[in-house]
FIFI-893275 format. One record per residue (C-alpha): residue in three letters; x, y, z. Coordinates in nm, 2 decimals, padded with zeros to 4 digits. Layout:
! FIFI-893275
<r ALA,<X,Y,Z>>
...
This chain:
! FIFI-893275
<r UNK,<-00.05,00.01,00.00>>
<r UNK,<00.13,00.32,-00.12>>
<r UNK,<00.24,00.63,00.18>>
<r UNK,<-00.07,00.83,00.05>>
<r UNK,<-00.34,00.55,00.11>>
<r UNK,<-00.17,00.42,00.45>>
<r UNK,<-00.21,00.80,00.54>>
<r UNK,<-00.59,00.76,00.39>>
<r UNK,<-00.66,00.46,00.62>>
<r UNK,<-00.52,00.64,00.92>>
<r UNK,<-00.71,00.94,00.90>>
<r UNK,<-01.03,00.74,00.80>>
<r UNK,<-01.00,00.52,01.15>>
<r UNK,<-00.94,00.83,01.34>>
<r UNK,<-01.29,00.96,01.24>>
<r UNK,<-01.40,00.59,01.35>>
<r UNK,<-01.48,00.50,00.96>>
<r UNK,<-01.30,00.20,00.96>>
<r UNK,<-01.23,-00.13,01.13>>
<r UNK,<-00.91,-00.28,01.12>>
<r UNK,<-01.03,-00.58,00.93>>
<r UNK,<-01.20,-00.43,00.62>>
<r UNK,<-01.20,-00.15,00.42>>
<r UNK,<-01.47,-00.27,00.19>>
<r UNK,<-01.87,-00.19,00.22>>
<r UNK,<-02.10,-00.43,-00.03>>
<r UNK,<-02.37,-00.24,-00.22>>
<r UNK,<-02.65,-00.22,-00.43>>
<r UNK,<-02.69,-00.08,-00.74>>
<r UNK,<-02.94,00.02,-01.02>>
<r UNK,<-02.75,00.17,-01.36>>
<r UNK,<-03.05,00.25,-01.62>>
<r UNK,<-02.95,00.41,-01.94>>
<r UNK,<-03.08,00.68,-02.14>>
<r UNK,<-03.39,00.57,-02.34>>
<r UNK,<-03.42,00.60,-02.72>>
<r UNK,<-03.58,00.87,-02.92>>
<r UNK,<-03.87,00.80,-03.14>>
<r UNK,<-03.97,00.86,-03.50>>
<r UNK,<-04.16,01.14,-03.71>>
<r UNK,<-04.47,01.04,-03.83>>
<r UNK,<-04.52,00.99,-04.20>>
<r UNK,<-04.84,01.05,-04.46>>
<r UNK,<-05.02,00.71,-04.33>>
<r UNK,<-04.80,00.59,-04.06>>
<r UNK,<-04.71,00.71,-03.74>>
<r UNK,<-04.36,00.70,-03.59>>
<r UNK,<-04.23,00.38,-03.38>>
<r UNK,<-04.15,00.41,-03.04>>
<r UNK,<-03.79,00.42,-02.89>>
<r UNK,<-03.65,00.11,-02.67>>
<r UNK,<-03.60,00.17,-02.31>>
<r UNK,<-03.25,00.24,-02.15>>
<r UNK,<-03.06,-00.09,-02.08>>
<r UNK,<-03.14,-00.19,-01.71>>
<r UNK,<-02.90,-00.35,-01.47>>
<r UNK,<-02.92,-00.43,-01.09>>
<r UNK,<-02.68,-00.63,-00.88>>
<r UNK,<-02.47,-00.59,-00.59>>
<r UNK,<-02.08,-00.49,-00.60>>
<r UNK,<-01.81,-00.45,-00.34>>
<r UNK,<-01.68,-00.10,-00.32>>
<r UNK,<-01.37,00.04,-00.11>>
<r UNK,<-01.45,00.33,00.13>>
<r UNK,<-01.09,00.46,00.02>>
<r UNK,<-01.16,00.47,-00.38>>
<r UNK,<-01.37,00.69,-00.57>>
<r UNK,<-01.57,00.59,-00.85>>
<r UNK,<-01.68,00.76,-01.13>>
<r UNK,<-02.06,00.78,-01.23>>
<r UNK,<-02.18,00.86,-01.61>>
<r UNK,<-02.60,00.86,-01.63>>
<r UNK,<-02.69,00.86,-02.01>>
<r UNK,<-02.89,01.10,-02.19>>
<r UNK,<-03.18,01.05,-02.36>>
<r UNK,<-03.16,01.03,-02.73>>
<r UNK,<-03.33,01.29,-02.94>>
<r UNK,<-03.62,01.21,-03.11>>
<r UNK,<-03.66,01.24,-03.51>>
<r UNK,<-03.65,01.64,-03.55>>
<r UNK,<-03.77,01.64,-03.91>>
<r UNK,<-03.99,01.40,-04.13>>
<r UNK,<-03.70,01.25,-04.32>>
<r UNK,<-03.45,01.24,-04.03>>
<r UNK,<-03.37,00.97,-03.85>>
<r UNK,<-03.40,00.93,-03.42>>
<r UNK,<-03.14,00.90,-03.17>>
<r UNK,<-03.07,00.62,-02.96>>
<r UNK,<-03.00,00.70,-02.59>>
<r UNK,<-02.68,00.75,-02.44>>
<r UNK,<-02.47,00.47,-02.17>>
<r UNK,<-02.48,00.50,-01.82>>
<r UNK,<-02.17,00.36,-01.64>>
<r UNK,<-02.02,00.28,-01.28>>
<r UNK,<-01.70,00.27,-01.30>>
<r UNK,<-01.34,00.27,-01.06>>
<r UNK,<-01.03,00.04,-00.94>>
<r UNK,<-01.11,-00.25,-00.82>>
<r UNK,<-01.47,-00.33,-00.98>>
<r UNK,<-01.56,-00.44,-01.29>>
<r UNK,<-01.70,-00.18,-01.49>>
<r UNK,<-02.11,-00.18,-01.48>>
<r UNK,<-02.23,-00.05,-01.84>>
<r UNK,<-02.60,-00.01,-01.95>>
<r UNK,<-02.68,00.05,-02.30>>
<r UNK,<-02.88,00.33,-02.41>>
<r UNK,<-03.19,00.23,-02.56>>
<r UNK,<-03.26,00.21,-02.95>>
<r UNK,<-03.44,00.47,-03.15>>
<r UNK,<-03.77,00.41,-03.28>>
<r UNK,<-03.78,00.39,-03.70>>
<r UNK,<-03.93,00.69,-03.92>>
<r UNK,<-04.07,00.56,-04.22>>
<r UNK,<-03.82,00.54,-04.52>>
<r UNK,<-03.54,00.62,-04.29>>
<r UNK,<-03.23,00.37,-04.22>>
<r UNK,<-03.44,00.12,-04.41>>
<r UNK,<-03.74,00.16,-04.19>>
<r UNK,<-03.55,-00.04,-03.90>>
<r UNK,<-03.53,00.04,-03.52>>
<r UNK,<-03.22,00.05,-03.41>>
<r UNK,<-03.04,-00.21,-03.15>>
<r UNK,<-02.96,-00.11,-02.75>>
<r UNK,<-03.06,-00.23,-02.39>>
<r UNK,<-03.39,-00.24,-02.54>>
<r UNK,<-03.46,-00.21,-02.91>>
<r UNK,<-03.62,00.03,-03.14>>
<r UNK,<-04.01,-00.05,-03.29>>
<r UNK,<-03.98,-00.06,-03.67>>
<r UNK,<-04.18,00.09,-03.94>>
<r UNK,<-04.38,-00.10,-04.25>>
<r UNK,<-04.14,-00.35,-04.38>>
<r UNK,<-03.83,-00.26,-04.16>>
<r UNK,<-03.69,-00.50,-03.89>>
<r UNK,<-03.72,-00.42,-03.52>>
<r UNK,<-03.42,-00.34,-03.30>>
<r UNK,<-03.29,-00.61,-03.06>>
<r UNK,<-03.22,-00.55,-02.68>>
<r UNK,<-02.89,-00.71,-02.50>>
<r UNK,<-02.94,-01.03,-02.29>>
<r UNK,<-03.01,-00.91,-01.92>>
<r UNK,<-03.06,-00.55,-01.98>>
<r UNK,<-03.38,-00.54,-02.24>>
<r UNK,<-03.58,-00.65,-02.49>>
<r UNK,<-03.66,-00.66,-02.88>>
<r UNK,<-03.88,-00.35,-03.00>>
<r UNK,<-04.20,-00.42,-03.19>>
<r UNK,<-04.23,-00.53,-03.50>>
<r UNK,<-04.49,-00.34,-03.77>>
<r UNK,<-04.75,-00.43,-04.07>>
<r UNK,<-04.70,-00.34,-04.47>>
<r UNK,<-05.11,-00.34,-04.49>>
<r UNK,<-05.28,00.00,-04.44>>
<r UNK,<-05.37,00.13,-04.21>>
<r UNK,<-05.00,00.04,-04.12>>
<r UNK,<-04.96,00.03,-03.75>>
<r UNK,<-04.57,00.02,-03.63>>
<r UNK,<-04.41,-00.14,-03.34>>
<r UNK,<-04.35,-00.03,-02.98>>
<r UNK,<-04.00,-00.02,-02.80>>
<r UNK,<-03.87,-00.26,-02.64>>
<r UNK,<-03.88,-00.24,-02.23>>
<r UNK,<-03.67,-00.36,-01.96>>
<r UNK,<-03.92,-00.62,-01.90>>
<r UNK,<-04.08,-00.69,-02.19>>
<r UNK,<-04.09,-00.74,-02.57>>
<r UNK,<-04.25,-00.41,-02.71>>
<r UNK,<-04.58,-00.51,-02.91>>
<r UNK,<-04.63,-00.54,-03.32>>
<r UNK,<-04.86,-00.31,-03.48>>
<r UNK,<-05.13,-00.39,-03.67>>
<r UNK,<-05.38,-00.26,-03.93>>
<r UNK,<-05.55,-00.10,-03.60>>
<r UNK,<-05.31,-00.01,-03.40>>
<r UNK,<-04.97,00.04,-03.34>>
<r UNK,<-04.78,-00.18,-03.09>>
<r UNK,<-04.74,-00.08,-02.72>>
<r UNK,<-04.39,-00.04,-02.53>>
<r UNK,<-04.21,-00.30,-02.35>>
<r UNK,<-04.29,-00.33,-02.00>>
<r UNK,<-04.09,-00.17,-01.73>>
<r UNK,<-03.90,-00.34,-01.42>>
<r UNK,<-04.00,-00.22,-01.09>>
<r UNK,<-03.74,-00.12,-00.78>>
<r UNK,<-03.70,-00.06,-00.46>>
<r UNK,<-03.36,00.03,-00.42>>
<r UNK,<-03.43,00.40,-00.40>>
<r UNK,<-03.66,00.30,-00.04>>
<r UNK,<-03.96,00.30,-00.27>>
<r UNK,<-04.10,00.08,-00.53>>
<r UNK,<-04.07,00.26,-00.87>>
<r UNK,<-04.07,00.14,-01.21>>
<r UNK,<-03.79,00.23,-01.47>>
<r UNK,<-03.71,00.16,-01.86>>
<r UNK,<-04.05,00.11,-02.01>>
<r UNK,<-04.04,00.08,-02.40>>
<r UNK,<-04.20,00.39,-02.57>>
<r UNK,<-04.54,00.32,-02.77>>
<r UNK,<-04.58,00.35,-03.13>>
<r UNK,<-04.76,00.66,-03.29>>
<r UNK,<-05.05,00.56,-03.54>>
<r UNK,<-05.26,00.74,-03.80>>
<r UNK,<-05.59,00.80,-03.63>>
<r UNK,<-05.72,00.93,-03.37>>
<r UNK,<-05.71,00.63,-03.18>>
<r UNK,<-05.47,00.31,-03.18>>
<r UNK,<-05.16,00.46,-03.06>>
<r UNK,<-04.93,00.23,-02.82>>
<r UNK,<-04.91,00.26,-02.45>>
<r UNK,<-04.59,00.42,-02.28>>
<r UNK,<-04.43,00.06,-02.08>>
<r UNK,<-04.78,-00.09,-02.22>>
<r UNK,<-04.97,00.00,-01.95>>
<r UNK,<-05.22,00.31,-01.89>>
<r UNK,<-05.10,00.36,-01.55>>
<r UNK,<-04.90,00.63,-01.55>>
<r UNK,<-04.68,00.52,-01.23>>
<r UNK,<-04.62,00.14,-01.39>>
<r UNK,<-04.48,00.33,-01.71>>
<r UNK,<-04.14,00.32,-01.66>>
<r UNK,<-04.08,00.69,-01.79>>
<r UNK,<-04.23,00.50,-02.14>>
<r UNK,<-04.38,00.77,-02.32>>
<r UNK,<-04.73,00.69,-02.48>>
<r UNK,<-04.76,00.71,-02.89>>
<r UNK,<-04.98,01.01,-03.03>>
<r UNK,<-05.28,01.02,-03.29>>
<r UNK,<-05.25,01.17,-03.64>>
<r UNK,<-05.08,01.53,-03.64>>
<r UNK,<-04.95,01.51,-03.28>>
<r UNK,<-04.59,01.47,-03.18>>
<r UNK,<-04.44,01.23,-02.98>>
<r UNK,<-04.41,01.19,-02.61>>
<r UNK,<-04.12,01.22,-02.42>>
<r UNK,<-03.97,00.92,-02.21>>
<r UNK,<-03.99,01.07,-01.85>>
<r UNK,<-03.63,01.19,-01.70>>
<r UNK,<-03.45,00.99,-01.51>>
<r UNK,<-03.63,00.64,-01.58>>
<r UNK,<-03.43,00.60,-01.88>>
<r UNK,<-03.79,00.54,-02.09>>
<r UNK,<-03.79,00.55,-02.42>>
<r UNK,<-04.05,00.83,-02.64>>
<r UNK,<-04.35,00.79,-02.77>>
<r UNK,<-04.39,00.78,-03.15>>
<r UNK,<-04.52,01.08,-03.35>>
<r UNK,<-04.87,01.03,-03.47>>
<r UNK,<-04.91,01.00,-03.89>>
<r UNK,<-05.02,01.29,-04.11>>
<r UNK,<-04.67,01.44,-04.22>>
<r UNK,<-04.67,01.68,-03.98>>
<r UNK,<-04.55,01.54,-03.66>>
<r UNK,<-04.18,01.47,-03.53>>
<r UNK,<-04.06,01.23,-03.26>>
<r UNK,<-03.96,01.31,-02.91>>
<r UNK,<-03.65,01.26,-02.69>>
<r UNK,<-03.58,00.95,-02.48>>
<r UNK,<-03.56,00.96,-02.10>>
<r UNK,<-03.22,01.08,-01.91>>
<r UNK,<-03.11,00.73,-01.68>>
<r UNK,<-03.04,00.70,-01.34>>
<r UNK,<-02.80,00.56,-01.14>>
<r UNK,<-02.86,00.44,-00.74>>
<r UNK,<-02.62,00.28,-00.53>>
<r UNK,<-02.76,00.17,-00.16>>
<r UNK,<-02.53,00.04,00.14>>
<r UNK,<-02.64,-00.05,00.50>>
<r UNK,<-02.47,00.23,00.72>>
<r UNK,<-02.58,00.45,01.04>>
<r UNK,<-02.39,00.73,00.86>>
<r UNK,<-02.32,00.79,00.48>>
<r UNK,<-01.98,00.66,00.37>>
<r UNK,<-01.93,00.81,00.07>>
<r UNK,<-02.07,01.19,-00.10>>
<r UNK,<-02.19,01.22,-00.42>>
<r UNK,<-02.57,01.22,-00.59>>
<r UNK,<-02.84,01.33,-00.39>>
<r UNK,<-02.81,01.12,-00.02>>
<r UNK,<-03.10,00.98,00.16>>
<r UNK,<-03.17,00.71,00.41>>
<r UNK,<-03.41,00.46,00.40>>
<r UNK,<-03.45,00.14,00.62>>
<r UNK,<-03.10,00.16,00.75>>
<r UNK,<-02.92,00.22,00.42>>
<r UNK,<-02.77,00.53,00.29>>
<r UNK,<-02.87,00.59,-00.10>>
<r UNK,<-02.69,00.81,-00.37>>
<r UNK,<-02.89,00.88,-00.65>>
<r UNK,<-02.74,01.05,-00.98>>
<r UNK,<-02.95,01.18,-01.17>>
<r UNK,<-02.66,01.33,-01.39>>
<r UNK,<-02.30,01.27,-01.40>>
<r UNK,<-02.07,01.26,-01.10>>
<r UNK,<-01.81,01.09,-00.89>>
<r UNK,<-01.90,00.90,-00.56>>
<r UNK,<-01.64,00.98,-00.36>>
<r UNK,<-01.50,00.83,00.01>>
<r UNK,<-01.67,01.06,00.31>>
<r UNK,<-01.44,01.19,00.56>>
<r UNK,<-01.64,01.22,00.88>>
<r UNK,<-01.57,01.53,01.11>>
<r UNK,<-01.78,01.63,01.42>>
<r UNK,<-01.89,01.99,01.41>>
<r UNK,<-02.01,02.29,01.65>>
<r UNK,<-02.25,02.51,01.52>>
<r UNK,<-02.45,02.82,01.63>>
<r UNK,<-02.82,02.90,01.40>>
<r UNK,<-02.98,03.16,01.50>>
<r UNK,<-03.28,03.26,01.26>>
<r UNK,<-03.41,03.62,01.17>>
<r UNK,<-03.56,03.84,01.46>>
<r UNK,<-03.91,04.00,01.41>>
<r UNK,<-03.97,04.38,01.39>>
<r UNK,<-04.17,04.53,01.68>>
<r UNK,<-04.50,04.59,01.64>>
<r UNK,<-04.67,04.95,01.67>>
<r UNK,<-04.72,04.83,02.06>>
<r UNK,<-04.52,04.53,02.12>>
<r UNK,<-04.15,04.42,02.09>>
<r UNK,<-04.00,04.21,01.84>>
<r UNK,<-03.93,03.86,01.92>>
<r UNK,<-03.59,03.73,01.88>>
<r UNK,<-03.47,03.43,01.60>>
<r UNK,<-03.48,03.13,01.72>>
<r UNK,<-03.10,02.99,01.89>>
<r UNK,<-02.98,02.65,01.79>>
<r UNK,<-02.62,02.55,01.94>>
<r UNK,<-02.49,02.19,01.93>>
<r UNK,<-02.23,01.93,01.72>>
<r UNK,<-02.32,01.75,01.45>>
<r UNK,<-02.14,01.47,01.25>>
<r UNK,<-02.04,01.66,00.88>>
<r UNK,<-01.88,01.49,00.58>>
<r UNK,<-01.60,01.58,00.34>>
<r UNK,<-01.65,01.63,00.03>>
<r UNK,<-02.00,01.66,00.07>>
<r UNK,<-02.21,01.98,-00.02>>
<r UNK,<-02.43,02.19,00.25>>
<r UNK,<-02.65,02.44,00.20>>
<r UNK,<-02.72,02.74,00.47>>
<r UNK,<-02.97,02.97,00.44>>
<r UNK,<-02.96,03.24,00.67>>
<r UNK,<-03.27,03.39,00.81>>
<r UNK,<-03.35,03.75,00.74>>
<r UNK,<-03.49,03.99,01.01>>
<r UNK,<-03.86,04.13,00.94>>
<r UNK,<-03.92,04.42,00.82>>
<r UNK,<-04.10,04.73,01.04>>
<r UNK,<-04.44,04.84,01.06>>
<r UNK,<-04.65,05.08,01.03>>
<r UNK,<-04.96,05.19,01.17>>
<r UNK,<-05.14,05.00,01.40>>
<r UNK,<-04.99,04.65,01.22>>
<r UNK,<-04.86,04.39,01.42>>
<r UNK,<-04.47,04.35,01.31>>
<r UNK,<-04.32,04.15,01.08>>
<r UNK,<-04.18,03.76,01.15>>
<r UNK,<-03.82,03.68,01.06>>
<r UNK,<-03.75,03.42,00.87>>
<r UNK,<-03.58,03.04,00.91>>
<r UNK,<-03.21,02.99,00.92>>
<r UNK,<-03.14,02.64,00.82>>
<r UNK,<-02.85,02.39,00.78>>
<r UNK,<-02.92,02.08,00.53>>
<r UNK,<-02.70,01.88,00.31>>
<r UNK,<-02.55,01.47,00.32>>
<r UNK,<-02.60,01.28,00.65>>
<r UNK,<-02.76,01.57,00.87>>
<r UNK,<-03.05,01.58,00.98>>
<r UNK,<-03.18,01.94,00.89>>
<r UNK,<-03.12,02.20,01.14>>
<r UNK,<-03.38,02.49,01.15>>
<r UNK,<-03.43,02.76,01.37>>
<r UNK,<-03.75,02.93,01.34>>
<r UNK,<-03.79,03.31,01.26>>
<r UNK,<-03.89,03.56,01.57>>
<r UNK,<-04.24,03.60,01.64>>
<r UNK,<-04.40,03.93,01.55>>
<r UNK,<-04.43,04.26,01.81>>
<r UNK,<-04.85,04.33,01.88>>
<r UNK,<-04.97,04.57,01.72>>
<r UNK,<-05.25,04.87,01.89>>
<r UNK,<-05.48,04.61,01.85>>
<r UNK,<-05.35,04.26,01.63>>
<r UNK,<-05.22,04.02,01.87>>
<r UNK,<-04.86,03.89,01.89>>
<r UNK,<-04.72,03.59,01.68>>
<r UNK,<-04.53,03.27,01.83>>
<r UNK,<-04.17,03.21,01.68>>
<r UNK,<-03.83,03.09,01.76>>
<r UNK,<-03.90,03.38,02.08>>
<r UNK,<-04.21,03.49,02.09>>
<r UNK,<-04.36,03.87,01.99>>
<r UNK,<-04.47,04.09,02.28>>
<r UNK,<-04.80,04.22,02.37>>
<r UNK,<-05.00,04.49,02.32>>
<r UNK,<-05.16,04.74,02.50>>
<r UNK,<-05.52,04.64,02.48>>
<r UNK,<-05.70,04.35,02.68>>
<r UNK,<-05.75,04.15,02.39>>
<r UNK,<-05.41,04.13,02.24>>
<r UNK,<-05.21,04.20,02.57>>
<r UNK,<-05.08,03.87,02.62>>
<r UNK,<-04.72,03.77,02.49>>
<r UNK,<-04.65,03.51,02.20>>
<r UNK,<-04.48,03.19,02.30>>
<r UNK,<-04.17,03.12,02.23>>
<r UNK,<-04.02,02.75,02.07>>
<r UNK,<-03.87,02.54,02.34>>
<r UNK,<-03.50,02.53,02.32>>
<r UNK,<-03.48,02.78,02.09>>
<r UNK,<-03.61,03.10,02.25>>
<r UNK,<-03.87,03.26,02.51>>
<r UNK,<-04.20,03.39,02.55>>
<r UNK,<-04.26,03.76,02.48>>
<r UNK,<-04.38,03.98,02.78>>
<r UNK,<-04.73,04.14,02.81>>
<r UNK,<-04.86,04.47,02.77>>
<r UNK,<-05.06,04.69,02.96>>
<r UNK,<-05.28,04.99,02.97>>
<r UNK,<-05.50,05.20,03.19>>
<r UNK,<-05.82,05.10,03.06>>
<r UNK,<-05.91,05.42,02.87>>
<r UNK,<-05.70,05.36,02.55>>
<r UNK,<-05.52,05.70,02.67>>
<r UNK,<-05.21,05.52,02.82>>
<r UNK,<-05.07,05.18,02.74>>
<r UNK,<-04.74,04.99,02.68>>
<r UNK,<-04.65,04.70,02.50>>
<r UNK,<-04.45,04.42,02.68>>
<r UNK,<-04.11,04.30,02.55>>
<r UNK,<-04.02,04.05,02.26>>
<r UNK,<-03.84,03.73,02.43>>
<r UNK,<-03.48,03.68,02.40>>
<r UNK,<-03.28,03.35,02.36>>
<r UNK,<-03.18,03.37,02.75>>
<r UNK,<-03.51,03.53,02.90>>
<r UNK,<-03.84,03.57,02.84>>
<r UNK,<-03.95,03.98,02.75>>
<r UNK,<-04.04,04.16,03.06>>
<r UNK,<-04.42,04.22,03.13>>
<r UNK,<-04.50,04.62,03.09>>
<r UNK,<-04.49,04.71,03.46>>
<r UNK,<-04.80,05.00,03.38>>
<r UNK,<-04.97,05.14,03.18>>
<r UNK,<-04.71,05.39,03.11>>
<r UNK,<-04.41,05.17,03.15>>
<r UNK,<-04.32,04.93,02.87>>
<r UNK,<-04.12,04.60,02.88>>
<r UNK,<-03.75,04.52,02.79>>
<r UNK,<-03.69,04.27,02.54>>
<r UNK,<-03.60,03.91,02.67>>
<r UNK,<-03.20,03.87,02.72>>
<r UNK,<-02.99,03.70,02.43>>
<r UNK,<-02.72,03.42,02.46>>
<r UNK,<-02.39,03.47,02.45>>
<r UNK,<-02.15,03.21,02.25>>
<r UNK,<-01.77,03.18,02.19>>
<r UNK,<-01.82,02.97,01.90>>
<r UNK,<-01.66,03.25,01.66>>
<r UNK,<-01.35,03.29,01.91>>
<r UNK,<-01.48,03.53,02.12>>
<r UNK,<-01.77,03.61,02.31>>
<r UNK,<-02.05,03.71,02.13>>
<r UNK,<-02.42,03.76,02.22>>
<r UNK,<-02.71,03.68,02.02>>
<r UNK,<-03.09,03.72,01.98>>
<r UNK,<-03.18,03.93,02.24>>
<r UNK,<-03.55,04.05,02.23>>
<r UNK,<-03.66,04.38,02.13>>
<r UNK,<-03.83,04.65,02.37>>
<r UNK,<-04.20,04.74,02.39>>
<r UNK,<-04.33,05.08,02.29>>
<r UNK,<-04.53,05.31,02.45>>
<r UNK,<-04.80,05.57,02.46>>
<r UNK,<-04.92,05.82,02.72>>
<r UNK,<-05.16,06.13,02.61>>
<r UNK,<-05.02,06.35,02.87>>
<r UNK,<-04.61,06.37,02.97>>
<r UNK,<-04.38,06.06,02.91>>
<r UNK,<-04.40,05.72,02.87>>
<r UNK,<-04.10,05.52,02.96>>
<r UNK,<-04.01,05.27,02.62>>
<r UNK,<-03.87,04.93,02.69>>
<r UNK,<-03.49,04.85,02.61>>
<r UNK,<-03.35,04.59,02.41>>
<r UNK,<-03.23,04.27,02.54>>
<r UNK,<-02.89,04.28,02.60>>
<r UNK,<-02.80,04.59,02.40>>
<r UNK,<-02.86,04.38,02.10>>
<r UNK,<-03.24,04.39,02.05>>
<r UNK,<-03.40,04.72,01.93>>
<r UNK,<-03.54,04.95,02.19>>
<r UNK,<-03.89,05.08,02.18>>
<r UNK,<-04.03,05.41,02.10>>
<r UNK,<-04.20,05.67,02.27>>
<r UNK,<-04.29,06.04,02.26>>
<r UNK,<-04.01,06.19,02.10>>
<r UNK,<-03.81,05.89,02.06>>
<r UNK,<-03.80,05.64,01.73>>
<r UNK,<-03.77,05.27,01.82>>
<r UNK,<-03.44,05.08,01.67>>
<r UNK,<-03.39,04.78,01.48>>
<r UNK,<-03.25,04.48,01.64>>
<r UNK,<-02.86,04.43,01.57>>
<r UNK,<-02.75,04.26,01.21>>
<r UNK,<-02.63,03.92,01.23>>
<r UNK,<-02.74,03.83,01.55>>
<r UNK,<-03.13,03.79,01.52>>
<r UNK,<-03.23,04.03,01.73>>
<r UNK,<-03.59,04.15,01.76>>
<r UNK,<-03.68,04.51,01.68>>
<r UNK,<-03.83,04.77,01.91>>
<r UNK,<-04.18,04.85,01.93>>
<r UNK,<-04.29,05.15,01.74>>
<r UNK,<-04.44,05.38,02.06>>
<r UNK,<-04.67,05.68,01.99>>
<r UNK,<-04.64,06.03,02.03>>
<r UNK,<-04.82,06.26,02.34>>
<r UNK,<-05.11,06.34,02.08>>
<r UNK,<-05.16,05.99,02.00>>
<r UNK,<-04.97,06.00,01.64>>
<r UNK,<-04.74,05.71,01.57>>
<r UNK,<-04.38,05.82,01.68>>
<r UNK,<-04.11,05.79,01.39>>
<r UNK,<-04.14,05.66,01.07>>
<r UNK,<-04.20,05.26,01.20>>
<r UNK,<-04.11,05.00,01.45>>
<r UNK,<-03.77,04.83,01.47>>
<r UNK,<-03.68,04.60,01.19>>
<r UNK,<-03.55,04.28,01.35>>
<r UNK,<-03.18,04.20,01.29>>
<r UNK,<-03.12,03.93,01.02>>
<r UNK,<-02.97,03.58,01.17>>
<r UNK,<-02.64,03.40,01.18>>
<r UNK,<-02.47,03.06,01.10>>
<r UNK,<-02.18,02.96,01.22>>
<r UNK,<-01.99,02.62,01.20>>
<r UNK,<-01.66,02.56,01.36>>
């Protein structure tokens, strides 16, 4: 073993990926090639159906120290003119050091009248023929032959072969159905693949059915043939289905076969490789390739994360709730790709409106249970209740909307309650909840609640506080009310007579302050304080 290989083994063992006994893993695979394109229609006959892509399924022993190349075959193009041939599908391939290369052969194209002697092409499954032509043959173990045709009017053409059966032969009353598809549960769900395309026909009925059936789920992506004057139906992407032939009438062209797919599955609690779309079912890791790529050994890394959602804006009275905060560890895999979404803060509200909730922050990707922090809940309007969120929004002044909203367990806290004098001339909002504490209640009709405190984290290398709640706004008809302050000095301060509400601090997920009122009962400033945008840190 080379030095690099020995180092790779040692590194993998350090992350608990290997035992001292073996670096091999038994895997199942499904390799489906691209389906064949279909033929164009002629004056008194439709185009023949394309053959399904070859289908291979078995087991293989992979090494978790080796990368494997995956090629997904494209569907063959349909006949582009009334005097041109369609194209066969592309091969799908799984290859790499230490395994026998697995090659599923593209489906053969369906015939177009007078082109290539009316013959369907050979392939994984063969294309159907026209008039006096010969149907294409399939490859043993991958698919079946296409259907034949008739030289007697009306000239029914052949359906493309399928992975589970031959295409049907056209007659004077109908064109042939495509050959049946094959079901596989390797993805975790039973799915049909590689059905043949039906033949088109020179009539309003009598065209062949894709996959030999009218049941869409069982067609294996095979396209139905078309009636007079209608273009063929394409095979379904990533099924390897053959295309359905165009209808007769000398006006309609063929369609493309469905692209192939490669799926690899193995038993493991965590992914041993990266590549394709990775899902888990019944204790198996499943890599689905809908486009060409590489199956690459995955190195497991334990990482710490901080995920803070966007804070909410305050309402005309209540303070905005902070965005939800989640902090823990997770196992990530190199070279897998992860998607990070940073939630926006809610925009400031005007007039009597409730505030706007913040947006969620998310980490998702290979082998990871998606981590979602919930956006902060909007602060209450003058007569509109606050909203729940990562942390809840602060309550309003009137009795009906006074209660603060709840937060999300494990992410934040509830908002505080509002207060009023019962006459509508003095009222104050509750503070928005924070990650570290509930928002304060308005202690009287003229003293608004402060935002709940945030939570400190040193994941960035220094201690930083995140997710403070927004302070409540206030109103008194005579004199000056006391507005609530923002939690941990990062939540927005509430507004009051002569003092505008402020926004939550950017990239802390803090809530904005409630707007408040002037002593004349007008709204203070231009709006409530907006919520601070969220933050995602991985270390």
